[in-house]
C-alpha positions as CSV (number, residue, x, y, z in Angstrom):
1,M,-2.9,28.8,-2.3
2,Y,0.3,27.9,-3.4
3,N,1.4,24.3,-1.8
4,K,3.8,26.1,0.7
5,Y,2.6,25.6,4.2
6,T,3.7,27.4,6.8
7,V,2.6,28.5,10.5
8,E,1.3,31.4,8.3
9,S,-1.3,29.0,6.1
10,D,-1.9,27.1,9.3
11,L,-3.3,30.1,10.6
12,W,-5.2,31.1,7.6
13,A,-6.5,27.3,8.0
14,F,-7.2,27.5,11.7
15,G,-9.7,30.8,10.5
16,V,-11.4,28.9,8.1
17,C,-11.6,26.2,10.4
18,L,-13.3,28.6,13.2
19,W,-15.7,29.6,10.0
20,E,-16.7,25.9,9.7
21,I,-17.6,25.7,13.2
22,F,-19.6,28.8,13.9
23,S,-21.4,28.0,10.6
24,F,-22.3,24.4,11.8
25,A,-20.5,22.8,8.9
26,L,-21.0,24.8,6.1
27,Q,-18.6,24.4,3.4
28,P,-16.5,27.4,2.9
29,Y,-16.3,28.9,-0.6
30,Y,-19.5,26.8,-1.5
31,G,-20.6,26.3,-5.3
32,M,-16.6,27.6,-6.5
33,T,-14.0,25.8,-8.3
34,H,-10.3,25.6,-6.7
35,E,-9.3,28.0,-9.2
36,E,-12.0,30.6,-8.3
37,V,-11.3,30.3,-4.7
38,V,-8.0,31.4,-5.5
39,Q,-9.1,34.1,-7.6
40,Y,-11.5,35.1,-4.9
41,I,-8.8,35.2,-2.3
42,K,-6.1,37.3,-4.6
43,D,-9.1,39.8,-5.2
44,G,-8.7,40.5,-1.4
45,N,-11.8,38.7,-1.0
46,I,-12.8,36.9,2.7
47,L,-15.3,34.9,4.4
48,Q,-18.5,36.4,5.3
49,P,-19.3,35.9,9.1
50,P,-21.4,33.2,9.6
51,E,-25.0,33.9,10.8
52,N,-25.1,35.1,14.5
53,C,-21.4,34.7,14.6
54,P,-20.4,36.5,17.7
55,G,-18.4,39.9,16.4
56,R,-15.3,38.9,18.4
57,V,-15.1,35.3,17.1
58,Y,-15.4,37.0,13.5
59,E,-12.7,39.7,14.3
60,L,-10.5,36.7,15.3
61,M,-11.1,34.8,11.8
62,A,-10.5,37.9,9.8
63,M,-6.8,38.4,11.6
64,C,-6.4,35.1,10.1
65,F,-7.4,35.9,6.8
66,R,-5.3,39.0,6.5
67,P,-3.6,39.1,2.7
68,A,0.0,39.2,4.5
69,P,1.1,36.3,6.2
70,V,3.2,38.4,8.3
71,N,-0.1,40.2,9.6
72,R,-1.6,37.3,10.7
73,P,-1.4,36.3,14.6
74,T,0.7,34.1,16.1
75,F,-1.3,31.0,17.4
76,R,0.2,32.6,21.2
77,M,-1.8,35.4,20.3
78,V,-4.9,33.2,19.0
79,L,-4.8,31.3,22.4
80,Q,-5.0,35.0,24.1
81,I,-8.0,36.1,22.3
82,I,-9.8,33.2,22.7
83,E,-9.0,33.2,26.2
84,E,-10.2,36.9,26.6
85,I,-13.4,36.3,24.4
86,M,-14.2,33.3,27.1
87,V,-13.6,35.4,30.2
88,D,-16.0,38.6,28.5
89,M,-18.5,35.8,27.9
90,E,-18.3,34.9,31.7
91,R,-18.5,38.0,33.2
92,A,-21.4,38.8,30.7
93,Q,-23.3,35.5,31.7
94,S,-22.3,36.8,35.6
95,H,-23.6,40.2,35.1
96,N,-26.8,38.8,33.4
97,H,-27.2,36.6,36.6
98,S,-26.7,39.1,38.8
99,N,-29.4,41.1,37.0
100,N,-31.8,38.2,36.8
101,E,-31.2,36.7,40.5
102,M,-34.8,35.6,40.3
103,M,-34.9,34.1,37.1
104,P,-31.7,32.3,37.0
105,S,-30.2,31.9,33.4
106,S,-30.3,28.8,31.7
107,K,-28.1,29.8,29.1
108,S,-25.1,27.6,28.2
109,S,-21.7,28.9,26.9
110,S,-22.8,27.3,23.4
111,Q,-25.9,29.0,23.5
112,Q,-24.3,32.3,24.0
113,L,-22.1,31.8,21.0
114,W,-25.1,30.9,19.0
115,P,-28.2,32.4,20.7
116,N,-30.5,31.4,17.8
117,H,-29.6,28.0,17.4
118,K,-31.7,25.4,19.2
């Protein structure tokens, strides 16, 4: 926003990158000029969750968008959160598989992250 690049601004950019991944490459802040985006952010707004984005992933994005840079997670924390999300997904997949032993799950990890995307 102020042409000042720090680890904290990299975390903001990582949040935007996550948003782009989970929106299947939609353009963030679509239709807004640079000045409008800056004002939008200054007004306390953040990108809304992409359709079908898992709640925990959006929580991570929102952490990256915290207004005060010192309140954003570190990249070490981001890694830990992503690992926790993956463990939870594996646990859910294992639980679903054990509940449906007669009908093995054919859902891949990407289908679990994006359940309505074909």
